[in-house]
C-alpha positions as a Markdown table, in Angstrom:
| # | Residue | x | y | z |
|---|---|---|---|---|
| 1 | Met | 75.1 | -31.5 | 72.0 |
| 2 | Ser | 76.6 | -33.8 | 69.3 |
| 3 | Lys | 74.6 | -36.6 | 67.6 |
| 4 | Lys | 76.9 | -39.2 | 69.3 |
| 5 | His | 76.1 | -37.8 | 72.7 |
| 6 | Arg | 72.3 | -37.6 | 72.0 |
| 7 | Thr | 72.4 | -41.3 | 70.8 |
| 8 | Met | 74.2 | -42.3 | 74.0 |
| 9 | Lys | 71.8 | -40.4 | 76.1 |
| 10 | Lys | 68.8 | -42.1 | 74.5 |
| 11 | Ser | 70.5 | -45.5 | 75.0 |
| 12 | Val | 71.1 | -44.8 | 78.7 |
| 13 | Phe | 67.5 | -43.6 | 79.1 |
| 14 | Ser | 66.1 | -46.7 | 77.4 |
| 15 | Leu | 68.2 | -49.0 | 79.6 |
| 16 | Leu | 67.0 | -47.1 | 82.7 |
| 17 | Leu | 63.4 | -47.4 | 81.6 |
| 18 | Leu | 63.8 | -51.1 | 81.0 |
| 19 | Phe | 65.3 | -51.6 | 84.4 |
| 20 | Ile | 62.4 | -49.6 | 86.1 |
| 21 | Cys | 59.8 | -51.7 | 84.2 |
| 22 | Ser | 61.4 | -55.0 | 85.2 |
| 23 | Ile | 61.3 | -53.9 | 88.8 |
| 24 | Ala | 57.7 | -52.8 | 88.5 |
| 25 | Phe | 56.5 | -56.1 | 87.0 |
| 26 | Ala | 58.7 | -58.4 | 89.1 |
| 27 | Gln | 56.8 | -60.7 | 91.5 |
| 28 | Lys | 57.6 | -60.7 | 95.1 |
| 29 | Val | 57.9 | -64.3 | 96.4 |
| 30 | Asp | 57.7 | -64.8 | 100.2 |
| 31 | Tyr | 57.8 | -68.1 | 102.1 |
| 32 | Lys | 56.5 | -68.4 | 105.7 |
| 33 | Asp | 55.1 | -71.2 | 107.7 |
| 34 | Gly | 55.2 | -73.6 | 104.7 |
| 35 | Val | 53.2 | -71.3 | 102.4 |
| 36 | Ile | 54.4 | -69.7 | 99.2 |
| 37 | Asn | 53.1 | -66.2 | 98.9 |
| 38 | Val | 53.3 | -64.2 | 95.6 |
| 39 | Asp | 52.7 | -60.4 | 95.9 |
| 40 | Gly | 51.2 | -60.9 | 99.3 |
| 41 | Ala | 48.7 | -63.6 | 98.2 |
| 42 | Pro | 49.0 | -67.2 | 99.3 |
| 43 | Leu | 49.8 | -69.4 | 96.2 |
| 44 | Ala | 50.6 | -72.9 | 97.5 |
| 45 | Lys | 51.6 | -75.0 | 100.5 |
| 46 | Val | 54.9 | -77.0 | 100.7 |
| 47 | Ile | 55.0 | -80.4 | 102.5 |
| 48 | Lys | 58.5 | -81.5 | 103.3 |
| 49 | Thr | 59.4 | -85.2 | 103.8 |
| 50 | Lys | 62.8 | -86.6 | 104.7 |
| 51 | Asn | 64.2 | -88.8 | 102.0 |
| 52 | Glu | 65.0 | -92.1 | 103.8 |
| 53 | Ala | 67.2 | -93.4 | 101.0 |
| 54 | Ala | 69.5 | -90.4 | 101.6 |
| 55 | Leu | 69.5 | -91.1 | 105.4 |
| 56 | Gly | 67.3 | -88.0 | 105.9 |
| 57 | Leu | 70.0 | -85.6 | 104.7 |
| 58 | Ile | 67.9 | -84.6 | 101.7 |
| 59 | Ser | 64.2 | -83.9 | 101.7 |
| 60 | Asp | 61.5 | -84.5 | 99.1 |
| 61 | Tyr | 58.7 | -81.9 | 98.6 |
| 62 | Glu | 55.1 | -81.9 | 97.7 |
| 63 | Ile | 53.5 | -78.6 | 96.4 |
| 64 | Gln | 49.8 | -78.4 | 97.2 |
| 65 | Ser | 47.1 | -75.9 | 96.4 |
| 66 | Met | 45.8 | -74.0 | 99.4 |
| 67 | Glu | 42.9 | -76.5 | 99.4 |
| 68 | Gly | 45.3 | -79.4 | 99.9 |
| 69 | Lys | 45.3 | -80.8 | 96.3 |
| 70 | Thr | 48.7 | -82.1 | 95.3 |
| 71 | Leu | 50.1 | -80.3 | 92.2 |
| 72 | Ile | 53.8 | -81.0 | 92.1 |
| 73 | Ile | 56.0 | -83.8 | 93.6 |
| 74 | Ala | 59.7 | -82.8 | 93.8 |
| 75 | Val | 62.2 | -85.6 | 94.6 |
| 76 | Val | 66.0 | -85.6 | 94.4 |
| 77 | Ala | 67.1 | -87.4 | 91.3 |
| 78 | Asp | 69.9 | -89.3 | 93.0 |
| 79 | Asp | 70.1 | -91.9 | 90.2 |
| 80 | Tyr | 71.8 | -89.3 | 88.1 |
| 81 | Pro | 75.4 | -88.1 | 88.6 |
| 82 | Glu | 76.1 | -84.5 | 89.5 |
| 83 | Ala | 77.0 | -82.0 | 86.8 |
| 84 | Ala | 80.8 | -82.1 | 86.3 |
| 85 | Asn | 81.2 | -78.3 | 86.7 |
| 86 | Asp | 78.7 | -77.8 | 89.5 |
| 87 | Asn | 79.0 | -79.4 | 92.9 |
| 88 | Met | 76.6 | -76.9 | 94.6 |
| 89 | Ser | 73.4 | -78.2 | 93.1 |
| 90 | Tyr | 71.2 | -81.3 | 93.1 |
| 91 | Tyr | 69.1 | -82.5 | 90.2 |
| 92 | Phe | 65.5 | -82.7 | 91.4 |
| 93 | Lys | 62.7 | -84.4 | 89.4 |
| 94 | Phe | 59.4 | -82.5 | 89.3 |
| 95 | Ser | 56.3 | -84.5 | 88.5 |
| 96 | Phe | 53.4 | -82.3 | 87.6 |
| 97 | Val | 50.4 | -84.2 | 88.8 |
| 98 | Gly | 47.5 | -84.6 | 86.4 |
| 99 | Leu | 49.5 | -83.4 | 83.4 |
| 100 | Asp | 51.6 | -86.5 | 82.7 |
| 101 | Lys | 54.7 | -84.1 | 82.6 |
| 102 | Thr | 58.0 | -84.3 | 84.4 |
| 103 | Gly | 61.1 | -82.1 | 84.3 |
| 104 | Phe | 64.5 | -82.0 | 85.9 |
| 105 | Phe | 65.7 | -78.8 | 87.7 |
| 106 | Lys | 68.8 | -77.7 | 89.5 |
| 107 | Val | 68.2 | -77.0 | 93.1 |
| 108 | Gly | 70.8 | -75.4 | 95.4 |
| 109 | Lys | 72.3 | -77.8 | 98.0 |
| 110 | Leu | 72.7 | -75.1 | 100.7 |
| 111 | Asn | 68.9 | -74.5 | 100.9 |
| 112 | Ala | 67.0 | -76.7 | 98.6 |
| 113 | Glu | 63.6 | -75.8 | 100.1 |
| 114 | Lys | 64.0 | -72.1 | 99.4 |
| 115 | Ser | 65.5 | -72.8 | 96.0 |
| 116 | Ile | 62.3 | -74.9 | 95.1 |
| 117 | Val | 60.0 | -72.2 | 96.5 |
| 118 | Lys | 61.7 | -69.6 | 94.4 |
| 119 | Leu | 61.4 | -71.7 | 91.3 |
| 120 | Ile | 57.7 | -72.4 | 91.8 |
| 121 | Gly | 56.8 | -68.9 | 93.0 |
| 122 | Asn | 58.3 | -67.2 | 90.0 |
| 123 | Ala | 57.1 | -69.8 | 87.4 |
| 124 | Gly | 53.6 | -68.6 | 87.0 |
| 125 | Ile | 52.3 | -72.2 | 86.6 |
| 126 | Ile | 49.8 | -72.3 | 89.4 |
| 127 | Lys | 46.6 | -70.4 | 88.6 |
| 128 | Asn | 43.3 | -70.5 | 90.6 |
| 129 | Gly | 44.6 | -73.4 | 92.6 |
| 130 | Ala | 45.5 | -75.6 | 89.7 |
| 131 | Leu | 48.4 | -76.2 | 87.2 |
| 132 | Asp | 48.1 | -74.3 | 84.0 |
| 133 | Pro | 49.1 | -76.8 | 81.2 |
| 134 | Glu | 50.6 | -74.3 | 78.7 |
| 135 | Ala | 52.5 | -72.4 | 81.4 |
| 136 | Thr | 53.8 | -75.6 | 82.9 |
| 137 | Phe | 55.1 | -76.9 | 79.5 |
| 138 | Thr | 56.9 | -73.5 | 78.9 |
| 139 | Phe | 58.4 | -73.7 | 82.4 |
| 140 | Ile | 59.8 | -77.2 | 81.7 |
| 141 | Ala | 61.1 | -76.2 | 78.3 |
| 142 | Lys | 62.8 | -72.9 | 79.5 |
| 143 | Gln | 63.9 | -73.8 | 83.1 |
| 144 | Gly | 64.3 | -77.5 | 82.9 |
| 145 | Lys | 67.8 | -79.1 | 82.8 |
| 146 | Thr | 69.1 | -82.3 | 81.3 |
| 147 | Pro | 71.0 | -84.5 | 83.8 |
| 148 | Pro | 73.8 | -86.6 | 82.3 |
| 149 | Ala | 73.0 | -90.3 | 81.8 |
| 150 | Lys | 74.7 | -92.9 | 83.9 |
| 151 | Thr | 77.2 | -94.6 | 81.7 |
| 152 | Asn | 76.9 | -97.9 | 83.5 |
| 153 | Asp | 73.1 | -98.0 | 82.6 |
| 154 | Tyr | 73.8 | -96.9 | 79.0 |
| 155 | Val | 74.1 | -100.3 | 77.4 |
| 156 | Leu | 73.1 | -100.7 | 73.7 |
| 157 | Val | 71.3 | -103.8 | 72.7 |
| 158 | Asn | 73.6 | -106.4 | 71.1 |
| 159 | Arg | 72.5 | -107.2 | 67.6 |
| 160 | Asn | 73.6 | -107.3 | 63.9 |
| 161 | Lys | 73.6 | -103.7 | 62.8 |
| 162 | Ser | 73.7 | -104.7 | 59.2 |
| 163 | Trp | 70.0 | -105.6 | 59.4 |
| 164 | Pro | 67.3 | -103.0 | 58.5 |
| 165 | Ile | 65.9 | -100.7 | 61.2 |
| 166 | Asp | 62.2 | -100.9 | 61.7 |
| 167 | Leu | 59.8 | -98.5 | 63.4 |
| 168 | Lys | 56.9 | -100.5 | 64.8 |
| 169 | Glu | 53.4 | -99.7 | 66.2 |
| 170 | Gly | 53.6 | -98.9 | 69.9 |
| 171 | Lys | 56.6 | -96.5 | 69.2 |
| 172 | Ile | 59.1 | -99.4 | 69.3 |
| 173 | Ile | 62.4 | -99.4 | 67.3 |
| 174 | Glu | 63.6 | -102.8 | 66.2 |
| 175 | Gln | 66.7 | -104.2 | 64.4 |
| 176 | Asp | 67.7 | -107.8 | 63.9 |
| 177 | Gly | 64.4 | -108.9 | 65.4 |
| 178 | Lys | 65.2 | -107.2 | 68.7 |
| 179 | Gln | 63.8 | -104.0 | 70.3 |
| 180 | Ile | 66.7 | -101.5 | 70.5 |
| 181 | Gly | 64.8 | -98.4 | 71.6 |
| 182 | Gln | 61.6 | -96.4 | 71.8 |
| 183 | Trp | 60.3 | -92.9 | 71.2 |
| 184 | Val | 57.6 | -90.5 | 72.3 |
| 185 | Asp | 56.2 | -87.4 | 70.6 |
| 186 | Val | 56.4 | -84.4 | 73.0 |
| 187 | Thr | 55.5 | -81.7 | 70.5 |
| 188 | Pro | 53.5 | -79.0 | 72.2 |
| 189 | Ser | 50.1 | -78.2 | 70.7 |
| 190 | Gly | 50.3 | -75.7 | 67.8 |
| 191 | Ser | 54.1 | -75.7 | 67.5 |
| 192 | Asn | 55.7 | -75.7 | 64.1 |
| 193 | Val | 58.7 | -77.5 | 65.6 |
| 194 | Asp | 58.4 | -81.2 | 66.0 |
| 195 | Met | 59.9 | -82.6 | 69.3 |
| 196 | Tyr | 60.6 | -86.2 | 70.2 |
| 197 | Glu | 62.4 | -88.0 | 73.0 |
| 198 | Phe | 64.2 | -91.4 | 72.5 |
| 199 | Ala | 65.0 | -94.0 | 75.1 |
| 200 | Leu | 66.6 | -97.5 | 75.4 |
| 201 | Pro | 64.2 | -100.5 | 76.0 |
| 202 | Ser | 65.0 | -100.1 | 79.7 |
| 203 | Gly | 63.4 | -96.7 | 79.6 |
| 204 | Leu | 66.6 | -94.7 | 80.0 |
| 205 | Lys | 66.2 | -91.5 | 78.1 |
| 206 | Ile | 69.1 | -91.1 | 75.6 |
| 207 | Ala | 68.2 | -88.2 | 73.3 |
| 208 | Lys | 65.9 | -85.2 | 72.7 |
| 209 | Val | 65.3 | -84.3 | 69.1 |
| 210 | Ser | 63.6 | -81.3 | 67.3 |
| 211 | Phe | 63.2 | -80.5 | 63.7 |
| 212 | Ile | 61.2 | -78.4 | 61.2 |
| 213 | Gly | 59.6 | -79.6 | 58.0 |
| 214 | Gly | 57.9 | -82.8 | 59.2 |
| 215 | Asn | 58.7 | -85.7 | 57.0 |
| 216 | Asn | 60.6 | -83.5 | 54.6 |
| 217 | Ala | 63.1 | -82.2 | 57.3 |
| 218 | Gln | 66.7 | -82.2 | 56.0 |
| 219 | Ser | 68.3 | -81.8 | 59.4 |
| 220 | Ala | 67.5 | -82.3 | 63.1 |
| 221 | Glu | 68.9 | -80.9 | 66.3 |
| 222 | Val | 69.8 | -83.8 | 68.6 |
| 223 | Leu | 70.7 | -83.5 | 72.2 |
| 224 | Thr | 72.4 | -86.7 | 73.3 |
| 225 | Leu | 72.2 | -87.2 | 77.0 |
| 226 | Lys | 75.1 | -89.6 | 77.4 |
| 227 | Asp | 77.6 | -86.8 | 76.7 |
| 228 | Asn | 75.2 | -83.8 | 76.9 |
| 229 | Arg | 76.1 | -82.7 | 73.4 |
| 230 | Lys | 74.0 | -80.9 | 70.7 |
| 231 | His | 74.3 | -82.2 | 67.2 |
| 232 | Asn | 73.0 | -80.7 | 63.9 |
| 233 | Ala | 72.3 | -84.2 | 62.5 |
| 234 | Pro | 72.0 | -84.3 | 58.7 |
| 235 | Ile | 68.9 | -86.4 | 57.6 |
| 236 | Pro | 68.7 | -85.6 | 53.9 |
| 237 | Ser | 65.8 | -86.8 | 51.7 |
| 238 | Ser | 64.9 | -86.1 | 48.1 |
| 239 | Asp | 61.3 | -87.2 | 48.7 |
| 240 | Asn | 58.5 | -84.6 | 48.9 |
| 241 | Val | 56.0 | -86.0 | 51.3 |
| 242 | Lys | 52.7 | -84.0 | 51.1 |
| 243 | Met | 50.6 | -86.2 | 53.4 |
| 244 | Leu | 51.5 | -89.4 | 55.3 |
| 245 | Met | 48.8 | -91.8 | 56.5 |
| 246 | Ser | 50.7 | -93.9 | 59.0 |
| 247 | Ser | 49.7 | -95.9 | 62.1 |
| 248 | Ile | 53.4 | -95.7 | 63.3 |
| 249 | Asp | 53.9 | -91.9 | 63.6 |
| 250 | Arg | 52.9 | -88.8 | 61.7 |
| 251 | Asn | 56.6 | -88.1 | 61.1 |
| 252 | Gln | 57.6 | -91.7 | 60.4 |
| 253 | Lys | 59.8 | -90.9 | 57.4 |
| 254 | Ala | 61.8 | -88.3 | 59.3 |
| 255 | Leu | 62.1 | -90.5 | 62.3 |
| 256 | Glu | 63.5 | -93.4 | 60.3 |
| 257 | Arg | 66.3 | -91.1 | 59.1 |
| 258 | Ile | 66.9 | -89.8 | 62.6 |
| 259 | Val | 67.1 | -93.3 | 64.1 |
| 260 | Lys | 69.5 | -94.3 | 61.3 |
| 261 | Trp | 71.8 | -91.4 | 62.2 |
| 262 | Met | 71.6 | -92.3 | 65.9 |
| 263 | Val | 72.5 | -96.0 | 65.2 |
| 264 | Gln | 75.4 | -94.9 | 62.9 |
| 265 | Ser | 76.6 | -92.5 | 65.6 |
| 266 | Gln | 76.6 | -95.2 | 68.3 |
| 267 | Tyr | 73.9 | -93.6 | 70.4 |
| 268 | Leu | 71.3 | -96.3 | 69.8 |
C-alpha cells in the first residue's frame, strides 16, 4: 500500500471515529406533556401562554424547574424587524431569571415551541434545577443572535459635535452638555477580552464592542446593530497605561477612543 493510500485510510478512520464519538456523547432531547427530558431524565417544564399583542397567533414561554421555579422567560421580540434573508424565523428574547442576563435567539416559525425546547434541552444551562451562570453566559455568547435595530428608533441626539465628548459617572456619555449615549461592561469573569455594549439614551442598544489590551488597546471589534456590520475600529494611542484608578470605568481611556470613533462614524 502506498504512503498516499495509508494517509487517506488514516484520515477516513479518524473522521469515522469522530462521528461515532459525536453520536455517543450527543444528548437525546424529548418533549412530552410539557416536560423537557434529556437522556430520559426530566429537565424542566414549559408553560405556554398566548401572546395577546399578536392576537394569540404567537405564544410566549416560561421555562420552569421541575419544582416550579421560573428559570427562563421567552417572549417574541416583535419590536425588531425580521432578518432580511430569513422569513422562516422569529427573534425571541430570553430572560434568564436571577442572572440579570438576556439574549436574542432565532426560533422557527413553523413550530416555535419545539424549536425553543431543542435550544434549551441541548444548551446544558440547567443543572440541579437551577441556571448555571457560566454555562448560561457561554450559551448566550455562542448561540445568541443580534436582531437589526429599528431605523425609526435610531435617532441620534442633536448637538454640536465639535464639543468634547465626556464619559461621566453612571456610565453616561455626554457631548455639548447633552447625554448622547450610555454603556455597560459585559466582560465575563476571568476573560482577557474586554466586552462592552453601547446604547442611545432611550436604551436602544446600538453596538457591541470587544478589545484586548485594556486601556492600551490599539483596535476594537465593533458590531454595529443598525446595519449588523463588524468593524475593526482603529483606536491608536501612544500612551502606556500601567494602572488606571478611575471612578468612571476601568477602561476609561480605551472607551474614550472607541466612543470618538463611533461619533465620527455616525453611529452615536
